[in-house]
C-alpha positions as CSV (number, residue, x, y, z in Angstrom):
1,M,-58.0,13.9,-12.4
2,E,-56.0,10.3,-11.3
3,R,-52.7,11.6,-12.4
4,I,-50.1,14.1,-14.8
5,G,-49.1,12.8,-17.4
6,Y,-46.6,15.0,-19.1
7,V,-44.9,18.8,-18.4
8,I,-43.8,20.0,-21.6
9,L,-41.9,23.4,-22.5
10,Y,-42.1,25.1,-25.1
11,V,-38.3,25.7,-25.5
12,E,-36.6,28.4,-28.1
13,D,-34.1,26.5,-29.2
14,L,-34.6,22.5,-28.7
15,G,-30.9,21.6,-29.3
16,A,-29.4,23.7,-26.5
17,S,-32.7,22.8,-24.3
18,V,-32.0,19.2,-24.8
19,E,-28.2,19.7,-23.9
20,F,-28.9,21.1,-20.7
21,Y,-31.2,19.0,-19.7
22,R,-29.5,15.9,-20.7
23,D,-25.9,16.7,-20.3
24,V,-26.2,19.1,-17.4
25,I,-28.7,17.8,-15.7
26,G,-28.2,14.3,-16.7
27,L,-31.6,13.1,-17.2
28,P,-32.1,9.9,-19.4
29,Y,-32.5,10.7,-22.9
30,K,-35.2,9.4,-24.9
31,F,-35.8,10.9,-28.3
32,T,-36.3,13.7,-30.5
33,D,-39.0,14.0,-33.0
34,A,-40.7,17.0,-35.3
35,G,-39.3,19.8,-32.7
36,Y,-40.3,17.7,-29.7
37,A,-37.7,16.0,-27.3
38,E,-38.3,13.1,-24.6
39,F,-36.6,11.8,-21.8
40,G,-37.1,9.0,-19.2
41,T,-38.3,9.8,-16.9
42,E,-40.3,8.0,-13.8
43,G,-44.1,8.5,-13.3
44,T,-44.9,11.9,-15.0
45,R,-43.2,12.3,-18.6
46,F,-40.7,15.4,-19.2
47,A,-40.8,16.6,-22.9
48,L,-40.0,20.1,-24.6
49,F,-41.4,21.7,-27.6
50,E,-40.7,24.2,-29.6
51,R,-41.8,27.2,-28.9
52,R,-42.0,28.4,-32.9
53,R,-44.1,24.9,-33.8
54,A,-47.0,25.3,-30.3
55,E,-48.6,27.8,-31.8
56,W,-49.7,24.9,-34.4
57,L,-51.0,22.6,-30.8
58,T,-52.1,25.8,-28.9
59,G,-54.2,28.3,-31.8
60,R,-52.1,31.2,-30.8
61,T,-47.9,32.2,-30.4
62,V,-46.7,31.3,-27.0
63,S,-44.8,33.6,-25.5
64,P,-41.3,33.0,-23.7
65,G,-40.9,33.3,-19.6
66,A,-39.9,31.3,-17.1
67,A,-43.3,31.3,-15.0
68,G,-43.6,28.2,-12.9
69,E,-40.4,25.6,-12.2
70,V,-39.0,22.3,-12.6
71,V,-38.2,20.3,-9.6
72,V,-35.7,17.5,-9.4
73,M,-35.3,15.4,-6.6
74,V,-31.7,14.4,-5.5
75,D,-29.5,12.8,-2.8
76,D,-26.8,15.4,-2.4
77,V,-28.5,18.8,-3.5
78,D,-24.3,20.3,-2.5
79,A,-22.8,18.1,-4.4
80,W,-25.2,19.3,-7.5
81,A,-24.8,22.6,-6.5
82,D,-20.9,22.0,-7.6
83,R,-21.3,20.0,-10.2
84,L,-23.2,22.7,-11.8
85,A,-20.7,25.7,-11.1
86,A,-18.4,23.7,-12.7
87,R,-20.1,22.8,-15.6
88,G,-20.2,27.3,-15.9
89,V,-24.1,27.0,-14.6
90,E,-24.9,30.0,-12.9
91,V,-26.3,29.2,-9.1
92,L,-29.2,31.9,-8.6
93,S,-30.0,30.5,-5.0
94,G,-28.5,28.2,-2.7
95,P,-28.0,25.1,-1.6
96,A,-30.4,26.5,1.8
97,D,-32.4,24.7,3.8
98,R,-36.5,25.5,3.8
99,P,-38.7,24.9,6.3
100,W,-40.9,22.4,4.3
101,G,-38.5,20.1,5.0
102,H,-36.0,20.6,1.7
103,R,-32.3,21.4,1.1
104,T,-32.5,23.1,-2.1
105,A,-30.7,24.9,-4.9
106,H,-31.6,26.9,-8.4
107,V,-30.1,27.7,-11.6
108,A,-32.2,28.6,-14.8
109,D,-32.3,26.9,-18.2
110,P,-31.3,27.9,-21.1
111,D,-34.7,29.4,-22.0
112,G,-35.0,31.5,-18.1
113,F,-37.4,28.4,-16.1
114,V,-36.4,27.7,-13.1
115,V,-35.3,24.6,-12.2
116,E,-34.6,23.5,-8.5
117,F,-32.5,20.4,-7.3
118,A,-34.1,19.9,-3.9
119,Q,-32.8,17.2,-1.5
120,E,-35.5,16.1,1.4
121,I,-34.5,16.7,4.9
122,P,-36.4,16.9,8.2
123,R,-39.1,19.4,8.4
124,L,-38.6,22.7,10.1
125,R,-42.6,23.0,10.7
126,G,-45.6,21.3,10.8
127,R,-48.2,21.6,7.9
128,R,-51.3,23.6,8.8
129,V,-54.3,21.8,8.9
């Protein structure tokens, strides 16, 4: 495997999710077409797809759920947590320093997917090999 090309979340309300990722988080929005919305992220592409249309792709019903998370790397987690709280977004946890070298804060998107904001900090522990 060379790389991951896309991360696509199946969402209930495409409009609400586009607004969250575009207007609240500030990801650069590219387009929406036929139940699919894509953002202009570097490297791996990030997109949303209407859950009700996902059965057409997968051949089965796609259940909602918050399995997994989207990680957004930022320069100042505390400022992001303040900004999100000011916009009415519930901060689920943090900001907190993590031993693996991130300062993090967590929120949930409109479908309950966890969005982690992470800032690189010095590691508090080494990695086991």
